[in-house]
C-alpha positions in Angstrom: -36.1 -65.9 39.4 -38.5 -63.6 37.5 -41.5 -65.3 36.1 -43.1 -63.2 33.2 -47.0 -62.6 33.5 -48.8 -64.8 31.0 -50.3 -61.5 29.8 -50.9 -58.3 31.3 -54.5 -57.0 29.7 -54.3 -53.6 27.5 -57.0 -50.7 28.4 -58.8 -53.1 31.2 -61.0 -50.5 33.0 -62.0 -49.1 29.8 -63.2 -52.4 28.1 -64.7 -53.4 31.1 -66.6 -50.0 31.2 -67.6 -49.9 27.8 -69.3 -53.7 28.0 -71.4 -51.9 30.1 -72.1 -55.1 32.0 -75.3 -56.4 33.6 -75.0 -58.4 36.9 -77.1 -61.2 35.4 -75.9 -60.8 31.8 -74.1 -63.7 29.4 -70.5 -62.2 28.4 -68.0 -63.6 26.0 -64.1 -63.1 26.6 -63.0 -64.7 23.0 -59.4 -64.0 23.5 -58.7 -65.6 27.4 -55.0 -65.6 27.5 -54.0 -64.8 30.7 -57.7 -63.9 32.1 -57.1 -60.7 33.0 -60.1 -59.2 31.3 -62.0 -62.3 32.3 -61.3 -61.8 36.0 -62.8 -58.1 35.9 -65.9 -59.2 33.9 -66.8 -61.8 36.4 -66.2 -59.2 39.2 -68.8 -57.2 38.0 -71.2 -60.3 37.3 -73.7 -61.4 39.8 -74.6 -65.0 41.0 -76.8 -65.4 37.6 -74.4 -64.1 35.2 -71.9 -66.2 33.0 -68.7 -65.8 31.2 -67.8 -67.9 28.4 -63.5 -67.7 28.0 -62.4 -68.8 24.4 -58.8 -69.5 23.3 -57.1 -71.7 21.1 -54.1 -72.4 22.7 -54.6 -74.8 25.5 -51.9 -73.0 27.6 -54.3 -70.3 28.4 -56.3 -73.2 30.5 -53.7 -73.1 33.5 -55.4 -69.7 34.1 -58.9 -70.5 33.8 -61.0 -69.2 37.2 -62.5 -71.7 39.5 -65.8 -70.3 39.4 -69.1 -72.0 38.4 -70.1 -68.7 36.4 -67.1 -69.3 33.9 -66.4 -71.8 31.5 -63.3 -72.0 29.4 -63.6 -73.1 25.7 -60.6 -74.4 23.8 -61.4 -73.0 20.7 -60.7 -70.5 17.9 -63.3 -67.5 18.2 -64.2 -68.3 14.8 -66.5 -70.8 15.9 -68.0 -68.5 18.7 -71.6 -69.5 17.4 -71.2 -73.2 17.2 -70.0 -73.2 20.6 -72.8 -71.0 22.5 -75.0 -72.9 20.8 -73.4 -76.2 22.0 -73.7 -74.7 25.8 -77.1 -73.7 25.4 -76.7 -69.8 24.7 -78.4 -68.4 21.7 -77.8 -64.7 22.8 -75.6 -63.0 24.7 -75.1 -59.3 26.2 -71.5 -58.6 25.3 -68.7 -59.6 23.6 -64.9 -58.8 24.5 -61.8 -59.5 22.2 -58.2 -58.4 22.7 -56.5 -59.2 19.5 -53.0 -59.0 20.7 -50.4 -61.9 20.9 -50.3 -62.9 24.4 -46.8 -62.0 26.4 -46.6 -65.8 27.1 -46.3 -66.7 23.3 -43.2 -63.9 22.8 -41.6 -65.0 26.2 -41.6 -68.7 25.6 -39.0 -69.0 23.3 -39.9 -72.5 22.2 -42.7 -71.3 20.2 -40.9 -69.4 17.9 -43.0 -66.1 17.9 -39.9 -64.1 18.6 -37.2 -63.1 16.4 -35.1 -62.2 19.3 -34.4 -65.7 20.5 -33.5 -68.5 18.4 -36.2 -71.5 18.1 -38.1 -73.6 15.7 -40.2 -72.1 13.3 -43.3 -72.8 14.6 -45.6 -69.9 15.6 -49.4 -72.1 16.0 -51.2 -70.8 18.6 -53.0 -74.0 18.7 -50.2 -76.5 18.6 -52.6 -79.2 17.3 -52.8 -77.3 14.0 -50.8 -78.8 11.2 -49.3 -75.7 9.6 -46.1 -74.0 10.8 -43.8 -71.1 9.9 -41.6 -73.7 8.8 -44.1 -74.7 6.1 -44.3 -71.2 5.1 -40.8 -70.5 4.8 -39.8 -73.6 3.0 -42.8 -74.5 0.8 -44.6 -71.1 0.0 -44.0 -69.8 -3.7 -42.2 -66.3 -4.0 -45.7 -65.2 -5.2 -47.1 -66.5 -2.0 -44.4 -65.3 0.3 -45.1 -61.6 -1.2 -48.6 -61.9 -1.1 -48.2 -62.3 2.7 -45.9 -59.4 3.0 -47.9 -57.3 1.0 -51.2 -58.0 2.5 -50.3 -58.5 6.4 -47.5 -55.7 6.5 -46.2 -52.3 5.6 -42.9 -53.6 4.8 -41.6 -51.5 1.4 -39.6 -54.2 -0.5 -42.0 -57.6 -0.3 -41.0 -59.0 -3.5 -37.5 -58.9 -2.7 -38.1 -60.3 0.5 -39.8 -63.1 -0.6 -37.2 -63.9 -3.1 -34.3 -63.9 -0.7 -36.2 -66.1 1.5 -36.3 -68.5 -1.6 -33.1 -68.2 -2.7 -31.8 -68.7 0.8 -33.7 -72.0 1.3 -32.0 -73.3 -1.9 -28.9 -74.0 0.1 -30.4 -75.5 3.4 -34.2 -75.3 4.7 -34.9 -72.6 7.1 -35.6 -74.2 10.2 -35.4 -71.6 13.0 -36.3 -68.1 13.7 -32.4 -66.9 13.6 -32.0 -68.8 9.8 -35.5 -66.8 8.9 -33.7 -63.4 10.2 -30.4 -64.2 8.5 -32.4 -65.1 5.3 -33.9 -61.3 4.8 -31.0 -59.7 6.5 -29.6 -58.2 3.1 -33.3 -56.8 2.2 -33.9 -54.8 5.2 -32.5 -51.4 6.3 -30.2 -51.8 9.2 -31.7 -48.4 10.6 -34.9 -50.2 11.1 -33.9 -53.9 11.3 -35.8 -55.0 14.4 -39.0 -53.0 13.4 -38.9 -54.7 10.0 -37.9 -58.2 11.5 -41.2 -57.8 13.5 -43.5 -57.3 10.6 -41.8 -60.1 8.6 -42.5 -62.1 11.9 -46.0 -60.9 12.2 -46.9 -61.6 8.6 -46.1 -65.3 9.1 -47.6 -65.6 12.4 -51.0 -64.2 10.9 -50.6 -66.7 7.9 -50.2 -69.6 10.2 -52.8 -69.1 12.3 -55.3 -67.7 9.6 -55.9 -64.9 12.1 -57.5 -62.4 9.4 -60.1 -64.9 8.3 -60.5 -65.9 11.8 -61.1 -62.4 12.3 -63.5 -61.6 9.7 -65.9 -64.8 10.7 -65.8 -63.9 14.1 -67.0 -60.3 13.8 -70.2 -61.4 11.4 -71.2 -64.1 13.9 -71.7 -61.3 16.5 -74.6 -59.9 14.4 -76.6 -63.3 15.2 -75.1 -63.6 18.8 -75.8 -60.5 20.6 -78.8 -59.5 21.9 -80.2 -55.9 21.1 -78.5 -53.2 23.2 -75.6 -55.8 23.7 -71.7 -54.7 23.2 -69.0 -55.5 21.2 -65.8 -54.2 22.6 -62.4 -55.3 20.2 -58.7 -54.3 21.1 -56.6 -54.3 17.9 -52.8 -53.8 17.8 -52.1 -53.3 14.3 -53.8 -51.4 11.2 -54.5 -54.5 9.0 -56.7 -56.0 11.9 -58.3 -52.4 12.9 -58.9 -51.6 9.6 -61.4 -54.8 9.3 -63.1 -53.9 12.8 -63.3 -50.2 11.7 -65.3 -50.9 8.7 -67.3 -53.8 10.6 -68.3 -51.5 13.3 -69.4 -48.9 10.8 -71.3 -50.7 8.3 -72.2 -54.1 9.9 -69.6 -55.7 7.4 -65.7 -56.5 7.1 -65.6 -54.5 3.7 -66.9 -51.4 5.1 -69.2 -51.4 2.3 -72.1 -48.9 3.2 -75.7 -49.8 2.6 -78.1 -46.5 2.7 -81.5 -46.1 3.1 -83.8 -44.1 0.7 -82.8 -40.8 2.2 -78.9 -41.6 2.5 -78.7 -42.7 5.9 -76.1 -45.6 6.2 -78.0 -48.5 7.2 -76.1 -50.0 10.0 -76.9 -52.5 12.7 -74.5 -50.6 15.5 -74.6 -47.8 17.2 -71.3 -46.3 18.0 -70.0 -45.8 21.8 -66.4 -45.0 20.9 -66.3 -42.4 17.6 -62.8 -42.3 18.0 -60.8 -45.5 19.5 -59.7 -45.5 22.6 -55.8 -45.6 23.2 -53.9 -46.2 26.4 -52.6 -43.2 28.6 -49.0 -42.4 29.1 -49.0 -44.1 32.7 -50.4 -47.5 31.2 -47.9 -47.5 28.2 -45.3 -46.5 30.9 -45.9 -49.4 33.0 -47.0 -51.9 30.1 -44.8 -50.6 26.8 -46.5 -53.8 25.0 -50.0 -51.6 24.6 -48.8 -48.8 23.2 -50.4 -49.9 19.8 -53.8 -50.9 21.4 -56.8 -49.2 20.2 -60.1 -50.3 21.6 -63.5 -49.7 19.4 -66.9 -50.3 21.3 -70.3 -50.6 19.4 -73.9 -51.5 20.8 -75.9 -53.9 18.7 -79.3 -52.3 17.8 -80.4 -55.1 15.1 -80.7 -54.9 11.5 -82.1 -51.6 10.2 -85.3 -51.7 7.7 
């Protein structure tokens, strides 16, 4: 029987090199998942180093390293500062975030993340959370559904999609992934149906898990967690999250508002390590097609500017 891996980490050597790991440093992998990036970080650490791995899905705990230098934290990365304080860590030397959804979530049909199989509409990363994709499909107004399609996708007919979902649920609740697909099928272009369905599901997943709010809170937290000279490396997979990360790494705020000094120079707490994002080589995409949209951005913390 072929068993799919929990997750294949994208841009692994590039991310590890970009963190500039010190043997005795303290590091955080805020998206532990299958543990691929974490194992690579641990291989660079000495006996005095330590790594914290965050994941809000308790399923990821099965991949935790049996290593005294590693601590698994079952939490959303938006709470990184609180949990590091709990473990007695005020400052760290590097933080890595791989914002991609683990293969595990797409391949486990019971989780409802994929339009390719029929499953209950769920999409929760943390299965103890209350809101599910079913709630979004059946309880959101036309205006609210239109909002998530406009904010979290590039789909051309957000209002028509929202209206189609509301009309479909009038006859019967939308309970499964295939019922959601069917509800919007008349609006989607048959030539790009699979691509568009992926974006519909993306919008639902982001909304259910509060992904953009979590990302913004996490990024802002890094400003008070990293030591001077510490690095932040983030891998994004779609334009919405990449824009937020790019803005933050340029200006120090998620809105991308540039604060300038008397001489007109941008006042940023970051030194750019990657002027342009690092993307996978053809060889990596061939071995791992899901990495094709990955973009790695890296900055070094230099502290608040006077």
